[in-house]
N, C-alpha and C positions, 0 to 999 in steps of 0.2 A: 603289412604282412609280417608274420612271425616266421623266421627261418633259422635253422641251425647252421653254424659254420664251423667246420673241422679243419684246422690249419690256419695259423695266424702269422705266416711268414711275410716276405716282402709283398706278395700279391694278396694273400688272404686277409692280412691285417688292414690293408688299405681298402679292400672291398667292403669289409665290415664297417669301416669309418664312412665310406660313401653311402652305404645302405642306411646307416643311422641318420646321416645328414638328410637322406631322402625320406625319412619318416618311418622306416621299418624297424621292427624289433628283432634283435639278433641274439641267439644263445650261442656263445662262443667257447670253443675248447681248443687247446693246444697242449702238447706234452711239456712245453716250456711254461711253467707257472707264471713267470714274469710277463710273458706275452699276454696271457689271460688277464693278468692284473692290469696291464696297460690298456687293453681294449675295454676292460670293464670300467675304467675311469672315464672312457669316452661315451659310456651309456649302454654298452652291451651287457647282457646277462652272463656273468662269468660262470663257467662250468668246470668242475674238476675231473669229470669222466665223460665218456661217450654216453653212458646211461643217464647222466645228468642232462645232457643235451636232449636226448630222446624224450625223457620224462617231462621236460619243460615245455614241450610243444603240444599244441592241440591238434586233433585229427582234422583233416589229413595232414600228417607231418611232412615237412619239406626240409631235407638236410643236404647241405652243399659240402662236398669234400674238396679241399684245396691243399693237398699234400703232394710230395714228390712222386713221380710216376714209378711204376714197378712194384716192388714188395710193399712199400708204405701204403700205396693206394689199394693194392689187393687186400692186405690185411684189414685196413680200415673199412673197406666196403663189405668184406665178408663178415666182420663183426657187426656192422650196422644192419645187414640183412637179417641177422639173427635176433635183432632187437626191434626192428620196425614191423609194422603191421600191414595187412592188405589195404590198399588204397593210399599208402604213403608214397612219397616221391623222393628218390635219391639222385643227386646231381654230382657228377664228377667234372670239376672245372680245371683239372690239371692237364698236363701234356701226355695223356695216355695214348697208347697205340689204339687205333680205331678198331682193330680186330679184338683187342681185349675188351673194349667197350661193348662190342656186339655180344661177346660171350657173357659179360656181366649183366647185360640187359636180359638175356635169357635166364640167368640165375635169378634175377629179381622178378621176372615175369612168373617164374614157377612158384614164387611166394606171394603173388598178387601185388607186387610193388612195382611202381613205374620207375624206369631208369632213364635219365637224361644225361647226355654228354655235351658239355659246354666248352667248346674251343674258345680260349680266352687270350686276346692280344691287347697289349697296352703297357705291359711292364710296370715299372715303378711310377710312370706318369699317369696311370689309370685313375688314381684318386682325383686328380685335378681335371683330366681331359675325358675320362670315361674309358670303358673297355669295349673293344669290338668283340661281340659275342656271336659265335657260330654254334647253334644249339640243335642237337639231334634228340629225338625222343617221341613218345606218343603224343598225339595232338592235345588230348585232354590235360595231360600232365604239364606240357609246355605252356598251355593257355593258363593253367592255374598259377604257375610261377612267373608268368609274364611280367607282373608288376615289378618283381625283383630284377629281371633281365633289363627292363626299360630304365630302371633307376641306375643300374650299373653302366649302361651303355650311353654314349652320346646320341644325339638325334640321328636316326637312320643307322645306328651302329649295332643293331641286333637283328638276327635273321634265324627263323626256324628252318633249318636246312633239309630236314627230312627225318627218317627213322633213326633210332639209336645207332650210333657209330658214325653217322654222316657228319656230325659236328666236329669230331676229332679228325675225321678224314680231311675235311676242308681246312682245318687248322694245320694239319700235317703239310698239305700242299702249300699253304700260306707261308709256313716256315721254310720250306724248300725254296720258294721264290726269294725269300729274304736272304738265304745263303748266297744265291746268285747275285743279288743286288749289292750285298756287302762286299763280295769278292770283286765286283766290277769297280766299286769306289776305291777299294784298296789298291787294285792294280793301277788305276788311273793316277792316283795320287803318288804312287811309287814311281811311275814313269816321269811325272813332273819333278819329283824330288831328286831323281837321278840325272835330270837333263842338264844341258850346258848352261841353261838360264838360271839366274838366281831368283826363283819364283817365290812369292809370298803365299804359301799354301793356306794359311788361315784366312787371308783376304779372298783367295779364290773360292774357298769353301763357302764364304759369305756371298760372294758375287753370284755364284751359280744358284743361289736361292732366290734370285730376283729376275724372273722372266725366263730363266733357262729351262729347256725341255728335260733336263736331268734333275731339276729341283725336287726335293722330297723332304719328309720329316727326318729320314735318316741323314740326309745331308745337313739339315739344321742341327742335328745332334753332333755331327762331325765338326761343324762350325763351333759349337759349344765346347767340344772336347779340345779343339785347338785354342780356344780362348783361355781355357784353364792351363793348358800345357802345350805351348806353341811348337815345341820340338818333339813332343811325345816322349820325353825323357823317362827313363826307368820303367817303360812299358815293354815287356818282352813280347815278341811276335809269336805267342803261343795261343792258339784259338781252340777252345773246346767245342763240343757239340752235345746237345741234349737228346738227340735221337731222331727228331722229326725229319732232318735232312736224309739220314740213312733210310728211314722208312719210305720217304718219298721216292728215292732212287729204286728201292726194291719194288715198289708198286709200279713205277714206270717200266721196269723190266718185265714184271708180271703181265702188264697190259700192252707190251710191245710198243711203248711210246718212247721215242728218242728224247732224252733229256740231258744232253751233254753239258750244258751250262751248270745246272744244279749238281750233276755228278762231279764235274771237275771242281766246283766250289767246295764240295764235301771233301774230296781228296786233298785239296790244298790245305784244308783245316788239319787233316791228319798229318800231312807233311810238316806243318808248322810245329808239331810236337817232337820232332826228331832232333836230338842233339847232333847226331851224325848219321847220315843215310848210308846204310850198307849197300843199297842198290846203286847209289851214286859212286861208291867205291868200285863196284863191279864195272860200271860204265867207264870210269877213269882208267882202270886197268886194261880194259879192252881197247880203248882209244890209244893207249900207249903201245899195245901189242901190234895192232894193225897199221897204225899211222905214226908211231913214234912220238905221239903227243906227250908233252911234259906232264908229270904227275906232281901235284903239290903234296909235300910231306906233312904229316901231323906234327 
């Protein structure tokens, strides 16, 4: 199948490579000319503009957008909707908010263009292991692009989740769960690191991958991280978030679903970014006032 790929970053570039290895033809564009040149050397058709991508494809065209969520995705999709024709298919594989995807699907539908949202998990390991794909969109459009989805995904790693928006919704919840899992591993290993025992954390991270009920790919990655850096030296405990955890908490509130673990894992990420907590200063001052508890000076 011939497909256009917009965005050749850590995910998009590897996806193009996997598609080429799977026998597909890819017209590729990125604002970074060097990225286009690199992927062209692997067999993709290099494109200098979005128009080049659209013009290189035969009807019905299928274009996959793999750029950062927010304004970059919005502007790219808006531009493409002005260039694509009725019957074409537009896929957003980034981490967009599912409500934005539902809105964009209506924009596309008004022009006779099918919109699919492909929640994509797999990170930088997707090239080798495949990407877990959660795809929302019209049945006919999803079926048409299915050869691409099946090439990108490992066996049983692709699912048509429902109408447009459902793919990014499922991916949002997936990432919310990930927040909680990461937080639990972090807390557990900190408890062991602070304990009275001189524990070999790298060996424990490996041990738990053999028969333990808490074994997982994330724990395998932690084992690999310890192998590279046993003491986690020069790693600051600053944890960013890309939005999905926040959106999951908002939707939990909207649906009256208690989600304390995901919520607290999100808040702990935010707390990790503080050099000094003003709230903690207030608590320390209050403890001193009512109980005479000592205050540590800056």
